[in-house]
C-alpha positions as a Python dict, from the first residue, in 0.01 Angstrom:
ca = {
    (1, 'M'): (0, 0, 0),
    (2, 'K'): (142, 336, -136),
    (3, 'E'): (150, 650, 47),
    (4, 'Y'): (63, 993, -79),
    (5, 'K'): (156, 1325, 9),
    (6, 'V'): (75, 1649, -206),
    (7, 'E'): (278, 1989, -103),
    (8, 'S'): (178, 2306, -246),
    (9, 'L'): (374, 2648, -349),
    (10, 'I'): (205, 2982, -402),
    (11, 'Y'): (424, 3206, -553),
    (12, 'Y'): (265, 3596, -598),
    (13, 'S'): (387, 3761, -948),
    (14, 'K'): (555, 4186, -963),
    (15, 'L'): (595, 4398, -1149),
    (16, 'T'): (925, 4340, -1271),
    (17, 'L'): (1143, 4347, -1679),
    (18, 'D'): (1228, 4030, -1583),
    (19, 'S'): (965, 3766, -1707),
    (20, 'K'): (1101, 3455, -1500),
    (21, 'H'): (1144, 3615, -1146),
    (22, 'I'): (906, 3352, -1019),
    (23, 'S'): (1088, 3054, -1165),
    (24, 'K'): (1442, 3213, -1021),
    (25, 'S'): (1328, 3269, -703),
    (26, 'S'): (1105, 2936, -641),
    (27, 'K'): (1406, 2686, -699),
    (28, 'E'): (1511, 2721, -389),
    (29, 'E'): (1157, 2653, -196),
    (30, 'V'): (1128, 2375, -453),
    (31, 'Q'): (1487, 2213, -397),
    (32, 'I'): (1415, 2271, -71),
    (33, 'K'): (1080, 2075, -30),
    (34, 'L'): (1207, 1789, -252),
    (35, 'D'): (1522, 1714, -27),
    (36, 'E'): (1262, 1738, 267),
    (37, 'Y'): (1020, 1421, 108),
    (38, 'A'): (1302, 1252, -18),
    (39, 'K'): (1489, 1216, 374),
    (40, 'K'): (1098, 1066, 469),
    (41, 'G'): (1157, 832, 199),
    (42, 'Y'): (885, 987, -55),
    (43, 'R'): (970, 1026, -433),
    (44, 'L'): (826, 1344, -630),
    (45, 'V'): (579, 1137, -880),
    (46, 'S'): (401, 1461, -1076),
    (47, 'T'): (389, 1795, -1081),
    (48, 'D'): (150, 2091, -1169),
    (49, 'A'): (43, 2449, -1180),
    (50, 'T'): (-211, 2687, -1258),
    (51, 'N'): (-216, 3069, -1203),
    (52, 'F'): (-520, 3311, -1020),
    (53, 'G'): (-519, 3636, -1081),
    (54, 'T'): (-102, 3752, -954),
    (55, 'A'): (-71, 3408, -818),
    (56, 'L'): (103, 3123, -916),
    (57, 'Y'): (-34, 2797, -752),
    (58, 'I'): (266, 2560, -752),
    (59, 'Y'): (147, 2128, -671),
    (60, 'L'): (429, 1864, -590),
    (61, 'Y'): (298, 1513, -546),
    (62, 'F'): (461, 1251, -332),
    (63, 'E'): (441, 895, -278),
    (64, 'K'): (654, 630, -102),
    (65, 'E'): (585, 242, -26),
    (66, 'A'): (367, 211, 340),
}
């Protein structure tokens, strides 16, 4: 049987000429979450992202053997 976890991260857009500012600023936090779950025995199986207004929602889906 497998155990699943979902982690959601939210980033807000700001006025800037750098169109990739969210990608650049989120890398460190996403890596921290990946490392945190890997230490608990989870592996990343899927990702998803959506936006609403000026917010970007990133979903990380993890699983491990129970």
